[in-house]
BAZALO-639139 format. One line per 5 residues: number of its first residue (from 1); their letters; for each residue x, y, z of N, C-alpha, C. Coordinates in steps of 0.2 Angstrom, whole numbers, plus 5000, padded with zeros to 4 digits. Example, Ala and Ser with C-alpha at 12.3 -4.5 7.8 and 13.67 -1.06 7.14 Angstrom:
# BAZALO-639139
1	as	5066/4972/5039/5062/4978/5039/5066/4984/5039 ~ 5064/4989/5035/5068/4995/5036/5064/5000/5039
//
This chain:
# BAZALO-639139
1	mirqa	5052/4566/4221/5052/4573/4220/5057/4577/4224 ~ 5057/4575/4230/5062/4578/4235/5069/4576/4232 ~ 5070/4569/4230/5077/4567/4228/5079/4571/4221 ~ 5074/4572/4217/5076/4576/4211/5078/4583/4212 ~ 5074/4586/4217/5076/4593/4219/5083/4594/4222
6	lhshn	5084/4589/4226/5091/4590/4229/5096/4588/4224 ~ 5095/4584/4219/5100/4582/4214/5101/4588/4209 ~ 5095/4592/4208/5096/4598/4204/5099/4603/4207 ~ 5098/4604/4214/5102/4609/4217/5109/4608/4218 ~ 5111/4601/4218/5119/4600/4219/5122/4601/4212
11	eddsg	5118/4600/4206/5121/4601/4200/5123/4609/4199 ~ 5118/4613/4202/5119/4620/4201/5125/4622/4205 ~ 5126/4619/4211/5131/4621/4215/5138/4619/4212 ~ 5138/4613/4209/5144/4611/4205/5146/4616/4200 ~ 5141/4618/4196/5143/4623/4191/5145/4630/4194
16	ddadp	5143/4632/4199/5145/4638/4203/5152/4637/4205 ~ 5154/4631/4207/5161/4630/4210/5166/4630/4204 ~ 5164/4628/4198/5169/4627/4193/5171/4634/4190 ~ 5167/4639/4190/5169/4646/4188/5174/4649/4192 ~ 5174/4649/4198/5180/4652/4202/5186/4648/4201
21	gcckk	5186/4642/4200/5192/4638/4199/5196/4640/4192 ~ 5191/4641/4187/5194/4643/4181/5197/4650/4181 ~ 5193/4654/4185/5196/4661/4185/5202/4661/4189 ~ 5204/4657/4194/5210/4657/4197/5216/4655/4192 ~ 5214/4650/4188/5220/4648/4183/5221/4654/4179
26	wckcl	5216/4657/4176/5218/4663/4172/5221/4668/4175 ~ 5220/4669/4182/5223/4675/4186/5230/4673/4186 ~ 5232/4666/4188/5239/4664/4188/5243/4665/4182 ~ 5240/4664/4176/5243/4665/4170/5244/4672/4169 ~ 5239/4676/4170/5240/4683/4169/5245/4686/4173
31	flail	5246/4684/4180/5251/4687/4184/5258/4685/4182 ~ 5258/4679/4180/5265/4676/4177/5267/4680/4171 ~ 5262/4682/4167/5264/4685/4161/5266/4692/4163 ~ 5263/4696/4167/5265/4702/4170/5271/4702/4173 ~ 5273/4697/4177/5279/4697/4180/5285/4696/4175
36	iwlvi	5284/4692/4170/5289/4691/4165/5290/4698/4161 ~ 5285/4701/4159/5285/4707/4156/5289/4713/4160 ~ 5288/4713/4167/5291/4718/4171/5299/4716/4171 ~ 5301/4710/4171/5308/4708/4171/5311/4710/4165 ~ 5308/4709/4159/5310/4711/4153/5311/4718/4152
41	lkysd	5306/4722/4155/5306/4729/4154/5312/4732/4159 ~ 5313/4729/4164/5318/4731/4169/5325/4731/4166 ~ 5326/4725/4163/5333/4724/4160/5334/4725/4153 ~ 5329/4728/4150/5329/4729/4142/5335/4733/4140 ~ 5336/4739/4144/5341/4744/4143/5348/4741/4143
46	tirft	5349/4736/4149/5355/4733/4149/5356/4728/4143 ~ 5351/4725/4142/5352/4720/4136/5353/4723/4130 ~ 5350/4729/4129/5349/4732/4122/5356/4737/4121 ~ 5358/4740/4126/5363/4745/4125/5370/4744/4128 ~ 5371/4738/4131/5378/4736/4133/5382/4735/4127
51	ppspd	5388/4739/4127/5392/4739/4121/5396/4732/4121 ~ 5398/4730/4116/5402/4724/4116/5409/4725/4119 ~ 5412/4719/4122/5418/4720/4125/5424/4722/4120 ~ 5428/4726/4122/5433/4728/4118/5438/4722/4116 ~ 5440/4722/4109/5444/4717/4107/5452/4719/4108
56	lscha	5454/4715/4113/5461/4717/4115/5466/4713/4111 ~ 5464/4709/4106/5469/4705/4102/5472/4710/4097 ~ 5478/4708/4094/5481/4712/4090/5482/4710/4083 ~ 5476/4706/4081/5476/4704/4074/5476/4709/4069 ~ 5473/4715/4071/5472/4720/4066/5476/4726/4068
61	svtwd	5482/4725/4071/5486/4730/4073/5491/4732/4068 ~ 5495/4737/4069/5500/4739/4064/5506/4740/4068 ~ 5512/4740/4065/5519/4741/4068/5520/4748/4069 ~ 5522/4750/4075/5524/4757/4076/5531/4758/4074 ~ 5533/4762/4069/5540/4762/4066/5543/4768/4067
66	dmpet	5541/4773/4071/5544/4779/4073/5550/4778/4077 ~ 5550/4773/4081/5556/4772/4085/5561/4767/4082 ~ 5567/4767/4082/5572/4762/4079/5570/4755/4082 ~ 5570/4751/4077/5569/4744/4079/5575/4741/4084 ~ 5581/4743/4082/5587/4742/4086/5591/4748/4088
71	invek	5592/4748/4095/5596/4753/4098/5603/4750/4101 ~ 5608/4753/4099/5615/4751/4101/5616/4753/4109 ~ 5619/4748/4112/5620/4750/4120/5628/4749/4121 ~ 5630/4754/4124/5637/4754/4125/5639/4751/4132 ~ 5635/4752/4137/5636/4750/4144/5630/4748/4148
76	dvwis	5627/4753/4151/5621/4752/4155/5614/4753/4151 ~ 5609/4750/4154/5602/4751/4151/5597/4753/4156 ~ 5594/4758/4155/5588/4760/4159/5582/4761/4154 ~ 5577/4757/4155/5571/4757/4151/5565/4758/4155 ~ 5561/4763/4153/5554/4764/4156/5549/4764/4151
81	veghv	5544/4760/4152/5538/4760/4147/5532/4762/4151 ~ 5530/4768/4149/5524/4772/4153/5518/4771/4149 ~ 5513/4770/4153/5506/4769/4150/5504/4761/4149 ~ 5499/4760/4146/5496/4753/4146/5499/4749/4141 ~ 5501/4743/4143/5503/4738/4138/5498/4732/4139
86	ssgsv	5495/4729/4133/5491/4724/4133/5494/4717/4133 ~ 5500/4717/4130/5503/4710/4129/5510/4711/4127 ~ 5514/4706/4126/5521/4706/4124/5526/4702/4128 ~ 5532/4703/4128/5537/4700/4132/5543/4704/4132 ~ 5547/4703/4137/5554/4706/4138/5559/4700/4139
91	ivhsm	5564/4699/4135/5569/4694/4136/5576/4698/4137 ~ 5580/4696/4142/5586/4699/4143/5592/4694/4142 ~ 5597/4696/4138/5602/4691/4137/5609/4695/4139 ~ 5614/4691/4140/5620/4694/4142/5625/4692/4137 ~ 5629/4697/4134/5634/4696/4129/5640/4692/4132
96	adsgq	5642/4687/4129/5648/4683/4132/5655/4686/4130 ~ 5655/4690/4124/5661/4692/4121/5663/4699/4124 ~ 5669/4699/4127/5671/4706/4130/5672/4711/4125 ~ 5670/4717/4126/5670/4722/4121/5665/4723/4116 ~ 5661/4718/4116/5655/4718/4111/5650/4723/4113
101	egsiq	5647/4727/4108/5642/4731/4110/5635/4727/4111 ~ 5631/4730/4115/5624/4727/4116/5619/4731/4112 ~ 5613/4729/4113/5608/4732/4109/5601/4731/4113 ~ 5596/4735/4111/5589/4735/4113/5585/4734/4106 ~ 5582/4728/4106/5578/4727/4100/5571/4727/4101
106	tqihv	5567/4731/4098/5560/4732/4100/5555/4732/4094 ~ 5549/4729/4095/5544/4729/4091/5538/4731/4094 ~ 5534/4736/4092/5528/4738/4095/5522/4738/4090 ~ 5517/4734/4092/5511/4733/4088/5505/4737/4091 ~ 5502/4741/4088/5496/4745/4091/5490/4745/4087
111	tpslv	5484/4746/4090/5478/4748/4086/5480/4754/4082 ~ 5478/4754/4075/5479/4760/4071/5478/4766/4073 ~ 5472/4767/4077/5470/4774/4079/5475/4777/4085 ~ 5479/4772/4087/5483/4775/4093/5490/4777/4091 ~ 5492/4776/4084/5499/4777/4082/5501/4784/4084
116	eelsy	5497/4789/4083/5499/4796/4084/5500/4798/4091 ~ 5498/4793/4096/5498/4795/4103/5504/4792/4106 ~ 5509/4788/4102/5515/4785/4105/5521/4790/4104 ~ 5525/4790/4109/5531/4793/4108/5537/4790/4112 ~ 5543/4792/4111/5549/4790/4114/5554/4795/4115
121	elhdg	5558/4794/4120/5564/4798/4121/5570/4794/4123 ~ 5576/4795/4119/5582/4791/4120/5588/4796/4121 ~ 5592/4793/4126/5598/4797/4128/5603/4791/4127 ~ 5608/4793/4122/5613/4788/4121/5619/4790/4126 ~ 5624/4785/4125/5630/4786/4129/5632/4780/4133
126	rqtql	5636/4781/4138/5638/4775/4142/5632/4772/4146 ~ 5627/4776/4147/5620/4774/4150/5615/4775/4145 ~ 5612/4770/4142/5607/4771/4137/5600/4771/4141 ~ 5597/4777/4140/5591/4778/4144/5585/4779/4138 ~ 5580/4774/4139/5575/4774/4134/5568/4775/4138
131	tirlp	5564/4780/4136/5557/4780/4139/5552/4780/4133 ~ 5548/4775/4134/5542/4774/4129/5536/4776/4132 ~ 5532/4781/4129/5526/4783/4132/5520/4781/4127 ~ 5516/4778/4131/5510/4774/4127/5504/4777/4130 ~ 5498/4777/4127/5491/4779/4129/5490/4775/4136
136	qqgdh	5486/4779/4140/5484/4776/4147/5478/4771/4146 ~ 5474/4772/4141/5468/4768/4141/5469/4761/4139 ~ 5465/4756/4142/5467/4749/4142/5462/4745/4138 ~ 5459/4748/4133/5454/4744/4129/5456/4743/4122 ~ 5463/4744/4120/5465/4743/4113/5472/4739/4114
141	cvqvd	5474/4737/4108/5480/4733/4108/5486/4738/4108 ~ 5491/4736/4113/5497/4739/4113/5502/4733/4115 ~ 5505/4730/4110/5509/4724/4111/5517/4726/4111 ~ 5521/4725/4116/5528/4727/4116/5532/4721/4117 ~ 5536/4719/4112/5541/4714/4112/5548/4716/4112
146	meiyl	5552/4715/4117/5558/4718/4118/5563/4713/4119 ~ 5569/4713/4116/5575/4709/4118/5581/4714/4120 ~ 5584/4713/4126/5589/4717/4128/5595/4712/4128 ~ 5601/4715/4125/5607/4711/4124/5612/4716/4128 ~ 5613/4714/4135/5618/4718/4139/5625/4716/4137
151	pdkae	5629/4721/4136/5636/4720/4134/5640/4718/4141 ~ 5646/4714/4139/5649/4711/4145/5651/4716/4150 ~ 5652/4723/4149/5654/4727/4154/5648/4731/4157 ~ 5642/4729/4156/5636/4732/4159/5636/4731/4167 ~ 5635/4736/4170/5634/4736/4177/5627/4738/4180
156	qlrls	5623/4741/4176/5616/4743/4178/5611/4741/4173 ~ 5606/4738/4175/5600/4736/4171/5594/4738/4175 ~ 5590/4743/4173/5584/4745/4176/5578/4745/4170 ~ 5573/4741/4172/5567/4740/4168/5561/4741/4171 ~ 5556/4745/4169/5550/4746/4172/5544/4745/4166
161	innvp	5540/4741/4167/5535/4740/4161/5529/4736/4165 ~ 5523/4737/4162/5517/4734/4165/5514/4728/4161 ~ 5511/4723/4164/5508/4718/4161/5512/4714/4156 ~ 5518/4714/4157/5523/4710/4152/5527/4706/4156 ~ 5528/4699/4154/5533/4695/4158/5540/4697/4156
166	ikvmd	5544/4696/4161/5551/4697/4160/5555/4691/4162 ~ 5560/4689/4157/5564/4683/4158/5571/4685/4156 ~ 5575/4683/4161/5582/4684/4161/5585/4677/4159 ~ 5588/4677/4153/5590/4670/4151/5597/4668/4153 ~ 5602/4673/4154/5609/4671/4154/5611/4674/4161
171	pqshm	5617/4671/4164/5620/4673/4170/5622/4680/4169 ~ 5622/4684/4175/5624/4691/4175/5629/4691/4181 ~ 5635/4695/4180/5640/4696/4185/5642/4703/4185 ~ 5646/4704/4190/5648/4711/4192/5643/4717/4191 ~ 5637/4715/4192/5632/4720/4191/5632/4725/4198
176	dltdl	5631/4731/4196/5630/4736/4202/5623/4736/4204 ~ 5618/4735/4199/5611/4735/4200/5607/4732/4195 ~ 5603/4727/4197/5598/4725/4192/5591/4726/4196 ~ 5587/4730/4192/5580/4732/4195/5575/4731/4190 ~ 5571/4725/4191/5566/4723/4186/5559/4724/4189
181	rttna	5555/4728/4186/5548/4729/4188/5543/4728/4183 ~ 5537/4724/4185/5532/4724/4180/5525/4723/4185 ~ 5520/4722/4182/5513/4720/4185/5510/4715/4181 ~ 5506/4711/4185/5501/4706/4181/5505/4701/4177 ~ 5511/4700/4178/5515/4696/4174/5521/4693/4178
186	pidls	5524/4687/4176/5529/4684/4180/5536/4687/4178 ~ 5541/4686/4183/5548/4688/4182/5552/4681/4183 ~ 5556/4679/4178/5559/4673/4178/5567/4675/4178 ~ 5571/4673/4183/5578/4674/4183/5581/4667/4182 ~ 5583/4665/4176/5584/4658/4175/5591/4655/4176
191	naweg	5596/4660/4178/5603/4658/4179/5605/4662/4185 ~ 5612/4661/4186/5615/4664/4192/5616/4672/4191 ~ 5616/4675/4196/5617/4682/4196/5622/4684/4202 ~ 5626/4689/4200/5631/4691/4205/5632/4699/4204 ~ 5631/4703/4210/5632/4710/4210/5631/4713/4216
196	krltl	5629/4719/4216/5628/4723/4223/5620/4723/4225 ~ 5616/4725/4221/5609/4725/4223/5604/4722/4217 ~ 5600/4718/4219/5595/4715/4215/5588/4716/4218 ~ 5584/4719/4213/5577/4720/4215/5572/4717/4209 ~ 5568/4713/4211/5563/4710/4207/5556/4711/4210
201	qtana	5551/4715/4206/5545/4716/4209/5539/4716/4204 ~ 5534/4712/4205/5528/4712/4201/5522/4711/4206 ~ 5516/4710/4203/5510/4709/4207/5505/4705/4203 ~ 5502/4700/4206/5497/4696/4203/5500/4691/4199 ~ 5507/4689/4200/5510/4684/4196/5516/4682/4200
206	dihms	5520/4677/4198/5525/4674/4201/5532/4677/4200 ~ 5537/4676/4205/5544/4677/4204/5547/4670/4205 ~ 5551/4669/4199/5554/4662/4199/5561/4662/4198 ~ 5565/4659/4202/5573/4658/4201/5574/4651/4200 ~ 5575/4649/4194/5575/4642/4193/5582/4638/4195
211	sgdie	5587/4642/4193/5594/4638/4195/5599/4644/4196 ~ 5605/4642/4199/5610/4646/4199/5610/4650/4206 ~ 5616/4652/4209/5616/4656/4215/5615/4663/4214 ~ 5611/4666/4218/5611/4674/4218/5616/4676/4224 ~ 5621/4680/4222/5626/4682/4227/5626/4690/4226
216	ardtv	5624/4693/4232/5623/4701/4232/5628/4703/4237 ~ 5632/4709/4235/5636/4712/4240/5632/4717/4245 ~ 5626/4718/4243/5622/4723/4247/5615/4720/4249 ~ 5610/4720/4244/5603/4718/4246/5600/4714/4240 ~ 5596/4710/4242/5591/4706/4237/5584/4708/4240
221	hleta	5580/4710/4235/5573/4712/4237/5568/4709/4232 ~ 5564/4704/4234/5559/4701/4229/5552/4702/4232 ~ 5548/4705/4228/5541/4707/4230/5536/4705/4225 ~ 5530/4702/4227/5524/4701/4223/5518/4701/4228 ~ 5513/4700/4225/5506/4699/4228/5502/4695/4224
226	ngaih	5498/4690/4227/5494/4686/4224/5497/4681/4219 ~ 5504/4680/4220/5508/4675/4216/5512/4672/4221 ~ 5517/4668/4218/5522/4664/4222/5529/4667/4221 ~ 5533/4666/4226/5540/4667/4226/5544/4660/4226 ~ 5547/4658/4221/5551/4652/4221/5559/4654/4220
231	aanil	5563/4652/4225/5570/4654/4225/5574/4648/4226 ~ 5580/4648/4223/5585/4643/4225/5589/4645/4231 ~ 5596/4647/4229/5600/4649/4234/5601/4657/4233 ~ 5600/4661/4239/5601/4668/4239/5606/4669/4245 ~ 5612/4673/4243/5617/4675/4248/5618/4682/4247
236	skhyi	5618/4686/4253/5619/4693/4253/5623/4695/4259 ~ 5628/4700/4258/5632/4702/4263/5628/4706/4268 ~ 5622/4708/4266/5619/4712/4271/5611/4710/4272 ~ 5607/4712/4267/5600/4711/4268/5597/4706/4262 ~ 5592/4702/4265/5587/4699/4260/5580/4700/4262
241	dlina	5576/4702/4258/5569/4703/4259/5565/4699/4254 ~ 5560/4695/4256/5555/4692/4252/5548/4693/4254 ~ 5545/4698/4250/5539/4700/4252/5533/4698/4248 ~ 5528/4695/4251/5522/4693/4247/5516/4694/4251 ~ 5510/4693/4247/5504/4693/4250/5499/4688/4247
246	ngvvq	5496/4684/4250/5492/4679/4247/5495/4674/4242 ~ 5501/4673/4244/5505/4668/4240/5511/4665/4244 ~ 5513/4659/4241/5518/4655/4244/5525/4658/4243 ~ 5529/4657/4248/5536/4659/4248/5540/4652/4249 ~ 5544/4651/4244/5548/4644/4245/5555/4646/4243
251	adllq	5560/4644/4247/5567/4645/4245/5571/4639/4248 ~ 5577/4638/4244/5582/4633/4247/5586/4635/4252 ~ 5590/4641/4251/5594/4644/4255/5593/4652/4255 ~ 5593/4654/4261/5593/4662/4262/5598/4663/4267 ~ 5604/4666/4265/5609/4668/4269/5611/4675/4268
256	gddrv	5608/4679/4273/5609/4686/4273/5613/4688/4280 ~ 5619/4691/4279/5623/4692/4285/5620/4696/4290 ~ 5617/4701/4288/5614/4706/4293/5606/4704/4295 ~ 5602/4703/4289/5595/4702/4291/5592/4698/4285 ~ 5588/4693/4287/5583/4690/4282/5576/4691/4284
261	hvett	5572/4693/4280/5565/4695/4282/5561/4691/4276 ~ 5556/4687/4278/5551/4684/4274/5544/4685/4276 ~ 5540/4687/4272/5533/4689/4274/5528/4687/4269 ~ 5523/4685/4271/5517/4683/4267/5511/4683/4271 ~ 5505/4682/4268/5499/4681/4271/5495/4676/4268
266	naevr	5491/4672/4272/5486/4667/4269/5490/4662/4265 ~ 5496/4660/4266/5500/4655/4262/5506/4653/4266 ~ 5509/4647/4263/5514/4644/4267/5521/4647/4266 ~ 5525/4646/4270/5532/4648/4269/5536/4642/4270 ~ 5540/4640/4265/5544/4634/4266/5552/4635/4264
271	idkvs	5556/4635/4269/5563/4636/4268/5567/4631/4270 ~ 5572/4628/4266/5576/4623/4268/5581/4626/4273 ~ 5585/4631/4272/5589/4634/4277/5589/4641/4277 ~ 5589/4644/4283/5590/4652/4283/5596/4653/4288 ~ 5600/4657/4286/5606/4659/4290/5607/4667/4290
276	sdkas	5607/4670/4297/5608/4677/4297/5609/4679/4304 ~ 5611/4685/4305/5611/4688/4312/5604/4688/4315 ~ 5600/4691/4311/5593/4692/4313/5588/4689/4307 ~ 5584/4685/4309/5579/4682/4304/5572/4682/4307 ~ 5567/4684/4302/5560/4685/4304/5556/4682/4298
281	iissn	5552/4677/4300/5547/4674/4295/5540/4675/4297 ~ 5536/4678/4294/5530/4680/4296/5524/4678/4291 ~ 5519/4675/4293/5513/4674/4289/5507/4674/4293 ~ 5501/4673/4290/5495/4672/4293/5491/4667/4289 ~ 5488/4662/4293/5484/4657/4290/5488/4653/4285
286	gwiqv	5495/4652/4287/5499/4648/4282/5504/4645/4287 ~ 5506/4639/4285/5511/4635/4288/5518/4637/4287 ~ 5522/4637/4292/5529/4639/4292/5533/4633/4293 ~ 5538/4632/4288/5542/4626/4289/5549/4628/4287 ~ 5554/4627/4292/5561/4629/4291/5565/4623/4293
291	nhava	5568/4620/4289/5572/4613/4290/5578/4615/4294 ~ 5582/4621/4293/5588/4623/4296/5588/4630/4297 ~ 5588/4632/4304/5588/4639/4305/5594/4641/4310 ~ 5598/4646/4307/5604/4648/4311/5603/4655/4312 ~ 5602/4658/4317/5601/4665/4318/5605/4667/4325
296	qdslv	5611/4671/4323/5615/4672/4329/5612/4676/4334 ~ 5608/4681/4332/5605/4686/4337/5598/4684/4339 ~ 5594/4684/4333/5586/4683/4335/5583/4680/4329 ~ 5578/4675/4331/5574/4672/4326/5567/4673/4328 ~ 5563/4675/4323/5556/4676/4325/5552/4673/4319
301	aktsn	5547/4668/4321/5543/4665/4316/5536/4666/4319 ~ 5531/4669/4315/5524/4670/4318/5520/4669/4312 ~ 5514/4665/4314/5509/4664/4309/5502/4664/4314 ~ 5497/4662/4311/5490/4661/4314/5486/4655/4311 ~ 5483/4652/4315/5479/4646/4312/5482/4641/4307
306	apidi	5489/4640/4309/5493/4636/4305/5499/4634/4309 ~ 5502/4628/4307/5507/4625/4311/5514/4629/4310 ~ 5518/4628/4315/5525/4630/4314/5530/4624/4315 ~ 5534/4622/4310/5539/4617/4311/5546/4619/4309 ~ 5550/4619/4314/5557/4623/4313/5562/4619/4317
311	hveqv	5568/4619/4314/5574/4616/4317/5579/4622/4319 ~ 5581/4624/4325/5585/4629/4327/5592/4626/4329 ~ 5597/4628/4325/5603/4625/4326/5609/4630/4328 ~ 5614/4627/4331/5621/4630/4332/5621/4636/4337 ~ 5616/4639/4338/5616/4645/4342/5615/4644/4350
316	knght	5620/4645/4354/5619/4643/4361/5615/4648/4365 ~ 5615/4655/4364/5612/4660/4368/5607/4664/4363 ~ 5604/4661/4358/5600/4665/4354/5593/4667/4357 ~ 5590/4672/4353/5583/4674/4355/5579/4671/4350 ~ 5574/4666/4352/5570/4663/4347/5563/4664/4350
321	qlttg	5558/4667/4345/5551/4668/4347/5547/4664/4342 ~ 5543/4659/4344/5539/4656/4339/5531/4656/4341 ~ 5527/4659/4337/5520/4661/4339/5515/4659/4334 ~ 5510/4655/4336/5504/4654/4331/5498/4653/4336 ~ 5493/4651/4333/5486/4650/4337/5482/4645/4333
326	nspvt	5479/4641/4337/5474/4636/4334/5478/4631/4330 ~ 5484/4630/4331/5488/4625/4328/5494/4623/4332 ~ 5497/4617/4330/5503/4615/4334/5509/4618/4332 ~ 5514/4618/4337/5521/4620/4336/5525/4614/4337 ~ 5530/4613/4333/5535/4608/4334/5542/4611/4332
331	vhmtr	5546/4611/4337/5553/4615/4337/5558/4610/4339 ~ 5563/4609/4335/5569/4605/4337/5575/4610/4338 ~ 5577/4610/4345/5582/4615/4347/5589/4612/4347 ~ 5594/4616/4347/5601/4613/4348/5602/4611/4355 ~ 5605/4606/4357/5606/4604/4364/5610/4609/4368
336	eyegs	5614/4613/4364/5618/4618/4367/5614/4624/4370 ~ 5608/4625/4369/5604/4631/4371/5604/4632/4378 ~ 5605/4638/4380/5605/4640/4387/5602/4646/4388 ~ 5597/4647/4392/5593/4653/4394/5586/4652/4396 ~ 5582/4657/4396/5576/4657/4398/5571/4653/4394
341	itftt	5565/4650/4396/5560/4647/4392/5554/4649/4394 ~ 5549/4650/4389/5542/4652/4390/5538/4648/4385 ~ 5535/4642/4388/5531/4638/4383/5523/4638/4386 ~ 5519/4640/4381/5512/4641/4383/5507/4638/4378 ~ 5501/4636/4380/5496/4634/4376/5489/4635/4380
346	skdna	5484/4633/4377/5477/4633/4381/5477/4627/4386 ~ 5473/4628/4391/5473/4624/4397/5471/4617/4395 ~ 5467/4616/4390/5465/4609/4387/5470/4606/4383 ~ 5476/4609/4382/5481/4606/4378/5487/4605/4382 ~ 5493/4603/4379/5499/4601/4382/5505/4604/4379
351	vnvhd	5510/4606/4384/5516/4608/4382/5521/4602/4383 ~ 5524/4599/4378/5528/4593/4379/5535/4595/4378 ~ 5539/4594/4383/5546/4596/4383/5550/4589/4382 ~ 5554/4588/4377/5558/4582/4376/5565/4583/4378 ~ 5567/4582/4384/5574/4584/4386/5574/4581/4394
356	apenf	5580/4580/4396/5581/4578/4403/5579/4583/4408 ~ 5575/4581/4412/5572/4585/4417/5577/4589/4421 ~ 5583/4587/4422/5587/4590/4427/5590/4596/4423 ~ 5589/4597/4417/5592/4603/4413/5587/4609/4414 ~ 5582/4608/4418/5577/4614/4419/5576/4616/4426
361	dydrn	5576/4622/4427/5574/4625/4434/5567/4629/4432 ~ 5562/4626/4434/5555/4629/4432/5553/4634/4438 ~ 5550/4640/4436/5547/4644/4440/5539/4642/4440 ~ 5537/4640/4434/5530/4637/4433/5530/4631/4429 ~ 5527/4626/4431/5528/4619/4428/5521/4616/4428
366	esyek	5517/4618/4423/5510/4615/4422/5510/4612/4415 ~ 5505/4607/4414/5505/4604/4408/5504/4608/4402 ~ 5501/4614/4403/5500/4618/4397/5504/4625/4398 ~ 5508/4625/4403/5513/4631/4403/5519/4630/4407 ~ 5525/4632/4404/5531/4630/4408/5535/4637/4407
371	rgmrl	5538/4639/4413/5542/4645/4413/5548/4644/4417 ~ 5554/4646/4415/5560/4645/4419/5566/4646/4415 ~ 5571/4642/4417/5578/4642/4414/5580/4635/4412 ~ 5583/4635/4406/5587/4629/4404/5594/4630/4405 ~ 5597/4626/4409/5605/4627/4411/5606/4634/4413
376	sgnge	5611/4637/4411/5612/4644/4412/5614/4648/4406 ~ 5613/4654/4405/5615/4658/4399/5610/4663/4398 ~ 5611/4667/4393/5607/4673/4391/5602/4672/4386 ~ 5601/4666/4383/5596/4665/4378/5589/4666/4380 ~ 5585/4667/4375/5578/4667/4376/5574/4663/4371
381	lsvmt	5570/4658/4374/5566/4654/4370/5559/4654/4372 ~ 5554/4657/4367/5547/4657/4368/5543/4654/4363 ~ 5539/4649/4365/5535/4645/4361/5528/4646/4363 ~ 5523/4649/4359/5516/4650/4361/5511/4648/4356 ~ 5506/4645/4358/5500/4643/4353/5494/4643/4358
386	tnada	5489/4641/4354/5482/4640/4358/5479/4635/4355 ~ 5475/4631/4359/5470/4626/4356/5474/4620/4352 ~ 5480/4619/4354/5484/4614/4351/5490/4613/4355 ~ 5494/4607/4354/5499/4606/4358/5506/4609/4355 ~ 5511/4610/4360/5517/4612/4358/5522/4607/4360
391	diffd	5527/4605/4355/5532/4600/4356/5539/4603/4355 ~ 5543/4603/4361/5549/4606/4360/5555/4600/4362 ~ 5559/4599/4357/5564/4594/4357/5571/4598/4357 ~ 5575/4595/4362/5582/4598/4362/5586/4592/4360 ~ 5587/4591/4353/5590/4585/4351/5594/4586/4345
396	i	5597/4592/4344/5601/4594/4338/5608/4595/4340
//
């Protein structure tokens, strides 16, 4: 009897324990269902009412025919395209035959609803000035395809347009000015150029000079951001400026009689030869490599968190400043250098001078810091880094 009573009591307890377990399972399912419902409720407006992405393709576009498809050019060309362009191309040719007239050939395709919003202004004469005004909104098709044929006697080409690549196909000579500007699209100068002033400017795209020398009587200015600059040989009687941000700068020869300035961020600078009175090469978080540097007055190379490798040639009393941090510096100097020296790094690293000891008169001679004079002269040589070694060779 006692055993039966106990057994009966345990069966009752077992039944009591089963009900809460079942209840817990149903509670979990209910909680999960509520949670899913709340998520759907929260984002239902976004899911239901977000409009479709605009169709930027031009398959349903029409040709804007208010502007002449061909405009004759007597001498110089100034073109400004104002407003939003979704696609297209600009190709520049040079007429080989002397005395032949040039032309601007344009086709514009737009979304039909925008046709009435387009306009243009044209001034003929020795300087053909064309202004095309487009809508500012960027959610419809506006495709601009243009070919420019410069006459042989052209001296000026100015072009400003957005979101369209520009390609110069033929050599240009005796130009007073070539000024090409776009955004979000590359500029390609495929052949030689000779003139007074050259400006190429874009953003979020590359500037590329594939072949032929660039020879300027005054200035060359190349500028982009978030793209690369690739150049072959650039020679200028005065100034060369290559400006970038977050992109590589690469050149074979930069020869600017008065000044060469190269600047970027977060990317490498690679130059085979730079020659100028004053040269500055600036980066951050990017390697600087110059195989041949000739700067009669001053040479400055600065970066951070990246190495500097440079060969400084020919100048006996030049002023050279090389600065980085957290990375090594390797500099090969001309044996003719005479002047002061300042070489520093962190105490746990070393400054290694590769030259005959008798060439130096040190004021301070530590493994990580060396100051004093090399031979005699008015030059200044400064090499500075941190947390890495510096190697200075006098072997050119």
